[in-house]
Chimera marker file (.cmm) of the C-alpha trace (Angstrom):
<marker_set name="trace">
<marker id="1" x="112.863" y="75.963" z="102.151" r="1" g="1" b="0" radius="0.5"/>
<marker id="2" x="113.121" y="77.462" z="98.686" r="1" g="1" b="0" radius="0.5"/>
<marker id="3" x="110.091" y="79.216" z="97.281" r="1" g="1" b="0" radius="0.5"/>
<marker id="4" x="108.841" y="77.818" z="93.988" r="1" g="1" b="0" radius="0.5"/>
<marker id="5" x="106.623" y="80.060" z="91.855" r="1" g="1" b="0" radius="0.5"/>
<marker id="6" x="104.376" y="79.447" z="88.879" r="1" g="1" b="0" radius="0.5"/>
<marker id="7" x="105.453" y="81.355" z="85.778" r="1" g="1" b="0" radius="0.5"/>
<marker id="8" x="102.762" y="83.340" z="83.964" r="1" g="1" b="0" radius="0.5"/>
<marker id="9" x="102.637" y="84.920" z="80.527" r="1" g="1" b="0" radius="0.5"/>
<marker id="10" x="101.612" y="88.551" z="79.952" r="1" g="1" b="0" radius="0.5"/>
<marker id="11" x="97.935" y="87.528" z="79.781" r="1" g="1" b="0" radius="0.5"/>
<marker id="12" x="98.210" y="86.067" z="83.302" r="1" g="1" b="0" radius="0.5"/>
<marker id="13" x="97.979" y="82.507" z="82.089" r="1" g="1" b="0" radius="0.5"/>
<marker id="14" x="100.182" y="79.917" z="83.758" r="1" g="1" b="0" radius="0.5"/>
<marker id="15" x="102.807" y="78.639" z="81.340" r="1" g="1" b="0" radius="0.5"/>
<marker id="16" x="103.157" y="75.263" z="83.039" r="1" g="1" b="0" radius="0.5"/>
<marker id="17" x="106.716" y="76.155" z="84.026" r="1" g="1" b="0" radius="0.5"/>
<marker id="18" x="107.963" y="76.967" z="87.516" r="1" g="1" b="0" radius="0.5"/>
<marker id="19" x="110.787" y="79.055" z="88.908" r="1" g="1" b="0" radius="0.5"/>
<marker id="20" x="112.838" y="78.979" z="92.088" r="1" g="1" b="0" radius="0.5"/>
<marker id="21" x="112.826" y="82.353" z="93.841" r="1" g="1" b="0" radius="0.5"/>
<marker id="22" x="116.589" y="82.843" z="93.822" r="1" g="1" b="0" radius="0.5"/>
<marker id="23" x="116.878" y="82.281" z="90.045" r="1" g="1" b="0" radius="0.5"/>
<marker id="24" x="116.854" y="84.984" z="87.386" r="1" g="1" b="0" radius="0.5"/>
<marker id="25" x="113.708" y="85.622" z="85.373" r="1" g="1" b="0" radius="0.5"/>
<marker id="26" x="113.824" y="84.785" z="81.695" r="1" g="1" b="0" radius="0.5"/>
<marker id="27" x="112.519" y="87.325" z="79.195" r="1" g="1" b="0" radius="0.5"/>
<marker id="28" x="108.716" y="87.449" z="79.416" r="1" g="1" b="0" radius="0.5"/>
<marker id="29" x="108.435" y="85.375" z="82.602" r="1" g="1" b="0" radius="0.5"/>
<marker id="30" x="106.079" y="86.835" z="85.205" r="1" g="1" b="0" radius="0.5"/>
<marker id="31" x="105.013" y="85.794" z="88.703" r="1" g="1" b="0" radius="0.5"/>
<marker id="32" x="102.217" y="86.622" z="91.133" r="1" g="1" b="0" radius="0.5"/>
<marker id="33" x="102.664" y="88.815" z="94.207" r="1" g="1" b="0" radius="0.5"/>
<marker id="34" x="99.937" y="89.440" z="96.798" r="1" g="1" b="0" radius="0.5"/>
<marker id="35" x="99.408" y="92.163" z="99.391" r="1" g="1" b="0" radius="0.5"/>
<marker id="36" x="96.879" y="92.572" z="102.177" r="1" g="1" b="0" radius="0.5"/>
<marker id="37" x="96.108" y="95.949" z="103.703" r="1" g="1" b="0" radius="0.5"/>
<marker id="38" x="94.368" y="95.607" z="107.051" r="1" g="1" b="0" radius="0.5"/>
<marker id="39" x="92.508" y="98.728" z="108.184" r="1" g="1" b="0" radius="0.5"/>
<marker id="40" x="90.845" y="99.428" z="111.510" r="1" g="1" b="0" radius="0.5"/>
<marker id="41" x="87.499" y="101.216" z="111.787" r="1" g="1" b="0" radius="0.5"/>
<marker id="42" x="89.377" y="104.500" z="112.363" r="1" g="1" b="0" radius="0.5"/>
<marker id="43" x="90.769" y="104.196" z="108.833" r="1" g="1" b="0" radius="0.5"/>
<marker id="44" x="94.335" y="103.426" z="109.935" r="1" g="1" b="0" radius="0.5"/>
<marker id="45" x="96.406" y="100.781" z="108.161" r="1" g="1" b="0" radius="0.5"/>
<marker id="46" x="98.236" y="98.068" z="110.045" r="1" g="1" b="0" radius="0.5"/>
<marker id="47" x="101.869" y="98.280" z="108.950" r="1" g="1" b="0" radius="0.5"/>
<marker id="48" x="104.789" y="95.983" z="109.671" r="1" g="1" b="0" radius="0.5"/>
<marker id="49" x="108.476" y="96.691" z="110.107" r="1" g="1" b="0" radius="0.5"/>
<marker id="50" x="110.700" y="94.267" z="108.247" r="1" g="1" b="0" radius="0.5"/>
<marker id="51" x="113.523" y="92.530" z="110.072" r="1" g="1" b="0" radius="0.5"/>
<marker id="52" x="116.945" y="94.175" z="110.022" r="1" g="1" b="0" radius="0.5"/>
<marker id="53" x="118.560" y="91.252" z="108.187" r="1" g="1" b="0" radius="0.5"/>
<marker id="54" x="116.067" y="91.044" z="105.297" r="1" g="1" b="0" radius="0.5"/>
<marker id="55" x="117.795" y="91.112" z="101.911" r="1" g="1" b="0" radius="0.5"/>
<marker id="56" x="115.356" y="93.667" z="100.476" r="1" g="1" b="0" radius="0.5"/>
<marker id="57" x="114.385" y="96.789" z="102.418" r="1" g="1" b="0" radius="0.5"/>
<marker id="58" x="115.734" y="95.828" z="105.858" r="1" g="1" b="0" radius="0.5"/>
<marker id="59" x="114.252" y="97.736" z="108.826" r="1" g="1" b="0" radius="0.5"/>
<marker id="60" x="111.750" y="99.484" z="106.587" r="1" g="1" b="0" radius="0.5"/>
<marker id="61" x="108.020" y="99.678" z="107.231" r="1" g="1" b="0" radius="0.5"/>
<marker id="62" x="105.660" y="97.939" z="104.831" r="1" g="1" b="0" radius="0.5"/>
<marker id="63" x="102.014" y="97.238" z="104.055" r="1" g="1" b="0" radius="0.5"/>
<marker id="64" x="100.281" y="94.830" z="106.490" r="1" g="1" b="0" radius="0.5"/>
<marker id="65" x="101.141" y="91.604" z="104.652" r="1" g="1" b="0" radius="0.5"/>
<marker id="66" x="102.824" y="90.723" z="101.388" r="1" g="1" b="0" radius="0.5"/>
<marker id="67" x="104.610" y="87.994" z="99.501" r="1" g="1" b="0" radius="0.5"/>
<marker id="68" x="104.738" y="85.838" z="96.416" r="1" g="1" b="0" radius="0.5"/>
<marker id="69" x="102.229" y="83.150" z="95.541" r="1" g="1" b="0" radius="0.5"/>
<marker id="70" x="103.757" y="79.685" z="95.651" r="1" g="1" b="0" radius="0.5"/>
<marker id="71" x="103.324" y="77.237" z="92.781" r="1" g="1" b="0" radius="0.5"/>
<marker id="72" x="99.762" y="75.954" z="92.677" r="1" g="1" b="0" radius="0.5"/>
<marker id="73" x="98.301" y="78.690" z="94.897" r="1" g="1" b="0" radius="0.5"/>
<marker id="74" x="95.475" y="81.021" z="93.990" r="1" g="1" b="0" radius="0.5"/>
<marker id="75" x="95.890" y="84.667" z="95.017" r="1" g="1" b="0" radius="0.5"/>
<marker id="76" x="93.433" y="84.021" z="97.861" r="1" g="1" b="0" radius="0.5"/>
<marker id="77" x="95.344" y="80.997" z="99.139" r="1" g="1" b="0" radius="0.5"/>
<marker id="78" x="98.616" y="82.920" z="98.923" r="1" g="1" b="0" radius="0.5"/>
<marker id="79" x="97.414" y="85.939" z="100.896" r="1" g="1" b="0" radius="0.5"/>
<marker id="80" x="95.734" y="83.804" z="103.564" r="1" g="1" b="0" radius="0.5"/>
<marker id="81" x="98.978" y="81.816" z="103.971" r="1" g="1" b="0" radius="0.5"/>
<marker id="82" x="101.100" y="84.983" z="104.125" r="1" g="1" b="0" radius="0.5"/>
<marker id="83" x="98.797" y="86.586" z="106.740" r="1" g="1" b="0" radius="0.5"/>
<marker id="84" x="99.024" y="83.466" z="108.894" r="1" g="1" b="0" radius="0.5"/>
<marker id="85" x="102.807" y="83.188" z="108.506" r="1" g="1" b="0" radius="0.5"/>
<marker id="86" x="103.728" y="86.850" z="108.996" r="1" g="1" b="0" radius="0.5"/>
<marker id="87" x="101.166" y="87.966" z="111.603" r="1" g="1" b="0" radius="0.5"/>
<marker id="88" x="99.536" y="84.798" z="112.897" r="1" g="1" b="0" radius="0.5"/>
<marker id="89" x="96.141" y="86.060" z="111.762" r="1" g="1" b="0" radius="0.5"/>
<marker id="90" x="93.429" y="84.263" z="109.796" r="1" g="1" b="0" radius="0.5"/>
<marker id="91" x="90.982" y="85.753" z="107.331" r="1" g="1" b="0" radius="0.5"/>
<marker id="92" x="88.741" y="83.743" z="105.028" r="1" g="1" b="0" radius="0.5"/>
<marker id="93" x="89.350" y="85.440" z="101.696" r="1" g="1" b="0" radius="0.5"/>
<marker id="94" x="88.687" y="82.310" z="99.638" r="1" g="1" b="0" radius="0.5"/>
<marker id="95" x="85.689" y="83.903" z="97.880" r="1" g="1" b="0" radius="0.5"/>
<marker id="96" x="87.113" y="87.443" z="97.759" r="1" g="1" b="0" radius="0.5"/>
<marker id="97" x="88.539" y="89.028" z="94.639" r="1" g="1" b="0" radius="0.5"/>
<marker id="98" x="91.467" y="91.417" z="95.057" r="1" g="1" b="0" radius="0.5"/>
<marker id="99" x="90.366" y="95.048" z="95.237" r="1" g="1" b="0" radius="0.5"/>
<marker id="100" x="92.927" y="95.885" z="92.558" r="1" g="1" b="0" radius="0.5"/>
<marker id="101" x="95.842" y="94.482" z="90.588" r="1" g="1" b="0" radius="0.5"/>
<marker id="102" x="98.934" y="96.400" z="89.559" r="1" g="1" b="0" radius="0.5"/>
<marker id="103" x="101.115" y="95.123" z="86.756" r="1" g="1" b="0" radius="0.5"/>
<marker id="104" x="104.834" y="95.521" z="87.371" r="1" g="1" b="0" radius="0.5"/>
<marker id="105" x="107.959" y="94.560" z="85.450" r="1" g="1" b="0" radius="0.5"/>
<marker id="106" x="108.179" y="91.026" z="86.837" r="1" g="1" b="0" radius="0.5"/>
<marker id="107" x="104.518" y="90.185" z="87.323" r="1" g="1" b="0" radius="0.5"/>
<marker id="108" x="101.131" y="90.942" z="88.813" r="1" g="1" b="0" radius="0.5"/>
<marker id="109" x="100.451" y="92.400" z="92.265" r="1" g="1" b="0" radius="0.5"/>
<marker id="110" x="97.000" y="91.558" z="93.672" r="1" g="1" b="0" radius="0.5"/>
<marker id="111" x="95.988" y="93.712" z="96.637" r="1" g="1" b="0" radius="0.5"/>
<marker id="112" x="93.273" y="92.730" z="99.096" r="1" g="1" b="0" radius="0.5"/>
<marker id="113" x="91.729" y="95.086" z="101.669" r="1" g="1" b="0" radius="0.5"/>
<marker id="114" x="90.268" y="94.003" z="105.003" r="1" g="1" b="0" radius="0.5"/>
<marker id="115" x="88.612" y="96.056" z="107.745" r="1" g="1" b="0" radius="0.5"/>
<marker id="116" x="89.257" y="94.519" z="111.163" r="1" g="1" b="0" radius="0.5"/>
<marker id="117" x="89.984" y="96.050" z="114.556" r="1" g="1" b="0" radius="0.5"/>
<marker id="118" x="92.899" y="93.739" z="115.240" r="1" g="1" b="0" radius="0.5"/>
<marker id="119" x="94.456" y="93.835" z="118.706" r="1" g="1" b="0" radius="0.5"/>
<marker id="120" x="98.185" y="94.164" z="118.026" r="1" g="1" b="0" radius="0.5"/>
<marker id="121" x="98.966" y="92.209" z="121.210" r="1" g="1" b="0" radius="0.5"/>
<marker id="122" x="97.124" y="89.190" z="119.782" r="1" g="1" b="0" radius="0.5"/>
<marker id="123" x="99.371" y="88.966" z="116.715" r="1" g="1" b="0" radius="0.5"/>
<marker id="124" x="102.121" y="86.371" z="116.453" r="1" g="1" b="0" radius="0.5"/>
<marker id="125" x="104.889" y="87.981" z="114.395" r="1" g="1" b="0" radius="0.5"/>
<marker id="126" x="107.068" y="85.796" z="112.186" r="1" g="1" b="0" radius="0.5"/>
<marker id="127" x="110.481" y="86.275" z="113.750" r="1" g="1" b="0" radius="0.5"/>
<marker id="128" x="112.439" y="85.915" z="110.487" r="1" g="1" b="0" radius="0.5"/>
<marker id="129" x="110.321" y="88.501" z="108.651" r="1" g="1" b="0" radius="0.5"/>
<marker id="130" x="108.655" y="91.000" z="110.991" r="1" g="1" b="0" radius="0.5"/>
<marker id="131" x="110.087" y="92.912" z="113.953" r="1" g="1" b="0" radius="0.5"/>
<marker id="132" x="107.173" y="95.241" z="114.808" r="1" g="1" b="0" radius="0.5"/>
<marker id="133" x="103.652" y="96.295" z="113.834" r="1" g="1" b="0" radius="0.5"/>
<marker id="134" x="101.597" y="99.420" z="114.413" r="1" g="1" b="0" radius="0.5"/>
<marker id="135" x="98.582" y="101.327" z="113.135" r="1" g="1" b="0" radius="0.5"/>
<marker id="136" x="99.313" y="104.317" z="110.896" r="1" g="1" b="0" radius="0.5"/>
<marker id="137" x="97.238" y="106.965" z="109.169" r="1" g="1" b="0" radius="0.5"/>
<marker id="138" x="97.588" y="107.857" z="105.500" r="1" g="1" b="0" radius="0.5"/>
<marker id="139" x="99.563" y="110.986" z="106.412" r="1" g="1" b="0" radius="0.5"/>
<marker id="140" x="101.879" y="109.067" z="108.743" r="1" g="1" b="0" radius="0.5"/>
<marker id="141" x="102.674" y="106.576" z="105.977" r="1" g="1" b="0" radius="0.5"/>
<marker id="142" x="103.267" y="109.390" z="103.465" r="1" g="1" b="0" radius="0.5"/>
<marker id="143" x="105.654" y="111.021" z="105.947" r="1" g="1" b="0" radius="0.5"/>
<marker id="144" x="107.449" y="107.715" z="106.503" r="1" g="1" b="0" radius="0.5"/>
<marker id="145" x="107.823" y="107.393" z="102.738" r="1" g="1" b="0" radius="0.5"/>
<marker id="146" x="109.235" y="110.937" z="102.526" r="1" g="1" b="0" radius="0.5"/>
<marker id="147" x="111.660" y="110.080" z="105.335" r="1" g="1" b="0" radius="0.5"/>
<marker id="148" x="112.661" y="106.862" z="103.503" r="1" g="1" b="0" radius="0.5"/>
<marker id="149" x="111.417" y="104.696" z="106.371" r="1" g="1" b="0" radius="0.5"/>
<marker id="150" x="108.685" y="102.971" z="104.333" r="1" g="1" b="0" radius="0.5"/>
<marker id="151" x="109.212" y="100.735" z="101.298" r="1" g="1" b="0" radius="0.5"/>
<marker id="152" x="109.280" y="103.026" z="98.255" r="1" g="1" b="0" radius="0.5"/>
<marker id="153" x="106.006" y="102.003" z="96.654" r="1" g="1" b="0" radius="0.5"/>
<marker id="154" x="104.561" y="104.407" z="94.158" r="1" g="1" b="0" radius="0.5"/>
<marker id="155" x="102.658" y="106.933" z="96.269" r="1" g="1" b="0" radius="0.5"/>
<marker id="156" x="99.560" y="106.216" z="94.187" r="1" g="1" b="0" radius="0.5"/>
<marker id="157" x="99.424" y="102.610" z="95.399" r="1" g="1" b="0" radius="0.5"/>
<marker id="158" x="99.199" y="103.675" z="99.040" r="1" g="1" b="0" radius="0.5"/>
<marker id="159" x="96.698" y="106.394" z="98.131" r="1" g="1" b="0" radius="0.5"/>
<marker id="160" x="94.592" y="103.827" z="96.264" r="1" g="1" b="0" radius="0.5"/>
<marker id="161" x="94.549" y="101.460" z="99.254" r="1" g="1" b="0" radius="0.5"/>
<marker id="162" x="93.081" y="104.185" z="101.460" r="1" g="1" b="0" radius="0.5"/>
<marker id="163" x="90.746" y="105.531" z="98.772" r="1" g="1" b="0" radius="0.5"/>
<marker id="164" x="89.279" y="102.114" z="97.906" r="1" g="1" b="0" radius="0.5"/>
<marker id="165" x="87.854" y="101.796" z="101.423" r="1" g="1" b="0" radius="0.5"/>
<marker id="166" x="85.423" y="104.601" z="100.761" r="1" g="1" b="0" radius="0.5"/>
<marker id="167" x="84.582" y="103.705" z="97.174" r="1" g="1" b="0" radius="0.5"/>
<marker id="168" x="84.286" y="99.945" z="96.952" r="1" g="1" b="0" radius="0.5"/>
<marker id="169" x="84.645" y="98.899" z="100.536" r="1" g="1" b="0" radius="0.5"/>
<marker id="170" x="86.690" y="96.025" z="101.808" r="1" g="1" b="0" radius="0.5"/>
<marker id="171" x="86.206" y="92.579" z="103.230" r="1" g="1" b="0" radius="0.5"/>
<marker id="172" x="84.991" y="92.985" z="106.820" r="1" g="1" b="0" radius="0.5"/>
<marker id="173" x="86.131" y="90.546" z="109.475" r="1" g="1" b="0" radius="0.5"/>
<link id1="1" id2="2" r="1" g="1" b="0" radius="0.2"/>
<link id1="2" id2="3" r="1" g="1" b="0" radius="0.2"/>
<link id1="3" id2="4" r="1" g="1" b="0" radius="0.2"/>
<link id1="4" id2="5" r="1" g="1" b="0" radius="0.2"/>
<link id1="5" id2="6" r="1" g="1" b="0" radius="0.2"/>
<link id1="6" id2="7" r="1" g="1" b="0" radius="0.2"/>
<link id1="7" id2="8" r="1" g="1" b="0" radius="0.2"/>
<link id1="8" id2="9" r="1" g="1" b="0" radius="0.2"/>
<link id1="9" id2="10" r="1" g="1" b="0" radius="0.2"/>
<link id1="10" id2="11" r="1" g="1" b="0" radius="0.2"/>
<link id1="11" id2="12" r="1" g="1" b="0" radius="0.2"/>
<link id1="12" id2="13" r="1" g="1" b="0" radius="0.2"/>
<link id1="13" id2="14" r="1" g="1" b="0" radius="0.2"/>
<link id1="14" id2="15" r="1" g="1" b="0" radius="0.2"/>
<link id1="15" id2="16" r="1" g="1" b="0" radius="0.2"/>
<link id1="16" id2="17" r="1" g="1" b="0" radius="0.2"/>
<link id1="17" id2="18" r="1" g="1" b="0" radius="0.2"/>
<link id1="18" id2="19" r="1" g="1" b="0" radius="0.2"/>
<link id1="19" id2="20" r="1" g="1" b="0" radius="0.2"/>
<link id1="20" id2="21" r="1" g="1" b="0" radius="0.2"/>
<link id1="21" id2="22" r="1" g="1" b="0" radius="0.2"/>
<link id1="22" id2="23" r="1" g="1" b="0" radius="0.2"/>
<link id1="23" id2="24" r="1" g="1" b="0" radius="0.2"/>
<link id1="24" id2="25" r="1" g="1" b="0" radius="0.2"/>
<link id1="25" id2="26" r="1" g="1" b="0" radius="0.2"/>
<link id1="26" id2="27" r="1" g="1" b="0" radius="0.2"/>
<link id1="27" id2="28" r="1" g="1" b="0" radius="0.2"/>
<link id1="28" id2="29" r="1" g="1" b="0" radius="0.2"/>
<link id1="29" id2="30" r="1" g="1" b="0" radius="0.2"/>
<link id1="30" id2="31" r="1" g="1" b="0" radius="0.2"/>
<link id1="31" id2="32" r="1" g="1" b="0" radius="0.2"/>
<link id1="32" id2="33" r="1" g="1" b="0" radius="0.2"/>
<link id1="33" id2="34" r="1" g="1" b="0" radius="0.2"/>
<link id1="34" id2="35" r="1" g="1" b="0" radius="0.2"/>
<link id1="35" id2="36" r="1" g="1" b="0" radius="0.2"/>
<link id1="36" id2="37" r="1" g="1" b="0" radius="0.2"/>
<link id1="37" id2="38" r="1" g="1" b="0" radius="0.2"/>
<link id1="38" id2="39" r="1" g="1" b="0" radius="0.2"/>
<link id1="39" id2="40" r="1" g="1" b="0" radius="0.2"/>
<link id1="40" id2="41" r="1" g="1" b="0" radius="0.2"/>
<link id1="41" id2="42" r="1" g="1" b="0" radius="0.2"/>
<link id1="42" id2="43" r="1" g="1" b="0" radius="0.2"/>
<link id1="43" id2="44" r="1" g="1" b="0" radius="0.2"/>
<link id1="44" id2="45" r="1" g="1" b="0" radius="0.2"/>
<link id1="45" id2="46" r="1" g="1" b="0" radius="0.2"/>
<link id1="46" id2="47" r="1" g="1" b="0" radius="0.2"/>
<link id1="47" id2="48" r="1" g="1" b="0" radius="0.2"/>
<link id1="48" id2="49" r="1" g="1" b="0" radius="0.2"/>
<link id1="49" id2="50" r="1" g="1" b="0" radius="0.2"/>
<link id1="50" id2="51" r="1" g="1" b="0" radius="0.2"/>
<link id1="51" id2="52" r="1" g="1" b="0" radius="0.2"/>
<link id1="52" id2="53" r="1" g="1" b="0" radius="0.2"/>
<link id1="53" id2="54" r="1" g="1" b="0" radius="0.2"/>
<link id1="54" id2="55" r="1" g="1" b="0" radius="0.2"/>
<link id1="55" id2="56" r="1" g="1" b="0" radius="0.2"/>
<link id1="56" id2="57" r="1" g="1" b="0" radius="0.2"/>
<link id1="57" id2="58" r="1" g="1" b="0" radius="0.2"/>
<link id1="58" id2="59" r="1" g="1" b="0" radius="0.2"/>
<link id1="59" id2="60" r="1" g="1" b="0" radius="0.2"/>
<link id1="60" id2="61" r="1" g="1" b="0" radius="0.2"/>
<link id1="61" id2="62" r="1" g="1" b="0" radius="0.2"/>
<link id1="62" id2="63" r="1" g="1" b="0" radius="0.2"/>
<link id1="63" id2="64" r="1" g="1" b="0" radius="0.2"/>
<link id1="64" id2="65" r="1" g="1" b="0" radius="0.2"/>
<link id1="65" id2="66" r="1" g="1" b="0" radius="0.2"/>
<link id1="66" id2="67" r="1" g="1" b="0" radius="0.2"/>
<link id1="67" id2="68" r="1" g="1" b="0" radius="0.2"/>
<link id1="68" id2="69" r="1" g="1" b="0" radius="0.2"/>
<link id1="69" id2="70" r="1" g="1" b="0" radius="0.2"/>
<link id1="70" id2="71" r="1" g="1" b="0" radius="0.2"/>
<link id1="71" id2="72" r="1" g="1" b="0" radius="0.2"/>
<link id1="72" id2="73" r="1" g="1" b="0" radius="0.2"/>
<link id1="73" id2="74" r="1" g="1" b="0" radius="0.2"/>
<link id1="74" id2="75" r="1" g="1" b="0" radius="0.2"/>
<link id1="75" id2="76" r="1" g="1" b="0" radius="0.2"/>
<link id1="76" id2="77" r="1" g="1" b="0" radius="0.2"/>
<link id1="77" id2="78" r="1" g="1" b="0" radius="0.2"/>
<link id1="78" id2="79" r="1" g="1" b="0" radius="0.2"/>
<link id1="79" id2="80" r="1" g="1" b="0" radius="0.2"/>
<link id1="80" id2="81" r="1" g="1" b="0" radius="0.2"/>
<link id1="81" id2="82" r="1" g="1" b="0" radius="0.2"/>
<link id1="82" id2="83" r="1" g="1" b="0" radius="0.2"/>
<link id1="83" id2="84" r="1" g="1" b="0" radius="0.2"/>
<link id1="84" id2="85" r="1" g="1" b="0" radius="0.2"/>
<link id1="85" id2="86" r="1" g="1" b="0" radius="0.2"/>
<link id1="86" id2="87" r="1" g="1" b="0" radius="0.2"/>
<link id1="87" id2="88" r="1" g="1" b="0" radius="0.2"/>
<link id1="88" id2="89" r="1" g="1" b="0" radius="0.2"/>
<link id1="89" id2="90" r="1" g="1" b="0" radius="0.2"/>
<link id1="90" id2="91" r="1" g="1" b="0" radius="0.2"/>
<link id1="91" id2="92" r="1" g="1" b="0" radius="0.2"/>
<link id1="92" id2="93" r="1" g="1" b="0" radius="0.2"/>
<link id1="93" id2="94" r="1" g="1" b="0" radius="0.2"/>
<link id1="94" id2="95" r="1" g="1" b="0" radius="0.2"/>
<link id1="95" id2="96" r="1" g="1" b="0" radius="0.2"/>
<link id1="96" id2="97" r="1" g="1" b="0" radius="0.2"/>
<link id1="97" id2="98" r="1" g="1" b="0" radius="0.2"/>
<link id1="98" id2="99" r="1" g="1" b="0" radius="0.2"/>
<link id1="99" id2="100" r="1" g="1" b="0" radius="0.2"/>
<link id1="100" id2="101" r="1" g="1" b="0" radius="0.2"/>
<link id1="101" id2="102" r="1" g="1" b="0" radius="0.2"/>
<link id1="102" id2="103" r="1" g="1" b="0" radius="0.2"/>
<link id1="103" id2="104" r="1" g="1" b="0" radius="0.2"/>
<link id1="104" id2="105" r="1" g="1" b="0" radius="0.2"/>
<link id1="105" id2="106" r="1" g="1" b="0" radius="0.2"/>
<link id1="106" id2="107" r="1" g="1" b="0" radius="0.2"/>
<link id1="107" id2="108" r="1" g="1" b="0" radius="0.2"/>
<link id1="108" id2="109" r="1" g="1" b="0" radius="0.2"/>
<link id1="109" id2="110" r="1" g="1" b="0" radius="0.2"/>
<link id1="110" id2="111" r="1" g="1" b="0" radius="0.2"/>
<link id1="111" id2="112" r="1" g="1" b="0" radius="0.2"/>
<link id1="112" id2="113" r="1" g="1" b="0" radius="0.2"/>
<link id1="113" id2="114" r="1" g="1" b="0" radius="0.2"/>
<link id1="114" id2="115" r="1" g="1" b="0" radius="0.2"/>
<link id1="115" id2="116" r="1" g="1" b="0" radius="0.2"/>
<link id1="116" id2="117" r="1" g="1" b="0" radius="0.2"/>
<link id1="117" id2="118" r="1" g="1" b="0" radius="0.2"/>
<link id1="118" id2="119" r="1" g="1" b="0" radius="0.2"/>
<link id1="119" id2="120" r="1" g="1" b="0" radius="0.2"/>
<link id1="120" id2="121" r="1" g="1" b="0" radius="0.2"/>
<link id1="121" id2="122" r="1" g="1" b="0" radius="0.2"/>
<link id1="122" id2="123" r="1" g="1" b="0" radius="0.2"/>
<link id1="123" id2="124" r="1" g="1" b="0" radius="0.2"/>
<link id1="124" id2="125" r="1" g="1" b="0" radius="0.2"/>
<link id1="125" id2="126" r="1" g="1" b="0" radius="0.2"/>
<link id1="126" id2="127" r="1" g="1" b="0" radius="0.2"/>
<link id1="127" id2="128" r="1" g="1" b="0" radius="0.2"/>
<link id1="128" id2="129" r="1" g="1" b="0" radius="0.2"/>
<link id1="129" id2="130" r="1" g="1" b="0" radius="0.2"/>
<link id1="130" id2="131" r="1" g="1" b="0" radius="0.2"/>
<link id1="131" id2="132" r="1" g="1" b="0" radius="0.2"/>
<link id1="132" id2="133" r="1" g="1" b="0" radius="0.2"/>
<link id1="133" id2="134" r="1" g="1" b="0" radius="0.2"/>
<link id1="134" id2="135" r="1" g="1" b="0" radius="0.2"/>
<link id1="135" id2="136" r="1" g="1" b="0" radius="0.2"/>
<link id1="136" id2="137" r="1" g="1" b="0" radius="0.2"/>
<link id1="137" id2="138" r="1" g="1" b="0" radius="0.2"/>
<link id1="138" id2="139" r="1" g="1" b="0" radius="0.2"/>
<link id1="139" id2="140" r="1" g="1" b="0" radius="0.2"/>
<link id1="140" id2="141" r="1" g="1" b="0" radius="0.2"/>
<link id1="141" id2="142" r="1" g="1" b="0" radius="0.2"/>
<link id1="142" id2="143" r="1" g="1" b="0" radius="0.2"/>
<link id1="143" id2="144" r="1" g="1" b="0" radius="0.2"/>
<link id1="144" id2="145" r="1" g="1" b="0" radius="0.2"/>
<link id1="145" id2="146" r="1" g="1" b="0" radius="0.2"/>
<link id1="146" id2="147" r="1" g="1" b="0" radius="0.2"/>
<link id1="147" id2="148" r="1" g="1" b="0" radius="0.2"/>
<link id1="148" id2="149" r="1" g="1" b="0" radius="0.2"/>
<link id1="149" id2="150" r="1" g="1" b="0" radius="0.2"/>
<link id1="150" id2="151" r="1" g="1" b="0" radius="0.2"/>
<link id1="151" id2="152" r="1" g="1" b="0" radius="0.2"/>
<link id1="152" id2="153" r="1" g="1" b="0" radius="0.2"/>
<link id1="153" id2="154" r="1" g="1" b="0" radius="0.2"/>
<link id1="154" id2="155" r="1" g="1" b="0" radius="0.2"/>
<link id1="155" id2="156" r="1" g="1" b="0" radius="0.2"/>
<link id1="156" id2="157" r="1" g="1" b="0" radius="0.2"/>
<link id1="157" id2="158" r="1" g="1" b="0" radius="0.2"/>
<link id1="158" id2="159" r="1" g="1" b="0" radius="0.2"/>
<link id1="159" id2="160" r="1" g="1" b="0" radius="0.2"/>
<link id1="160" id2="161" r="1" g="1" b="0" radius="0.2"/>
<link id1="161" id2="162" r="1" g="1" b="0" radius="0.2"/>
<link id1="162" id2="163" r="1" g="1" b="0" radius="0.2"/>
<link id1="163" id2="164" r="1" g="1" b="0" radius="0.2"/>
<link id1="164" id2="165" r="1" g="1" b="0" radius="0.2"/>
<link id1="165" id2="166" r="1" g="1" b="0" radius="0.2"/>
<link id1="166" id2="167" r="1" g="1" b="0" radius="0.2"/>
<link id1="167" id2="168" r="1" g="1" b="0" radius="0.2"/>
<link id1="168" id2="169" r="1" g="1" b="0" radius="0.2"/>
<link id1="169" id2="170" r="1" g="1" b="0" radius="0.2"/>
<link id1="170" id2="171" r="1" g="1" b="0" radius="0.2"/>
<link id1="171" id2="172" r="1" g="1" b="0" radius="0.2"/>
<link id1="172" id2="173" r="1" g="1" b="0" radius="0.2"/>
</marker_set>
């Protein structure tokens, strides 16, 4: 199934146009990406290892959940769908605003934070996307990034995910 995305302008207003994932962006076209960082009460982040045959960043470790919002979805609907698809886990984030948004060249990246002591054995990993999950500390993730085993996000994004827990909190399951 091809992913179809809403196209936004630089003010984050839907243009009324859509785009198929595999197509090239036109000048000024933006789309919405969502991420969910799940933390346990020890302050560790649940991370996932991407499948070896993924087009982008195969075999690399990544934030708990991530993906693009499909046409018609709110950020909340998109992240709840992605969490269910990738990990088989449900969170009600329908009334939750993202903890932060990062603008990037092709769109907007809304990041949600959740604190939940998830039992890794209870997760149902999406075979096409995820090969493994584990809990990792901030320092472990930084080391994985240095060793080029973690998707090369800007270090500040990972730092912000951990720091926001202590400042503004996170949705608690």
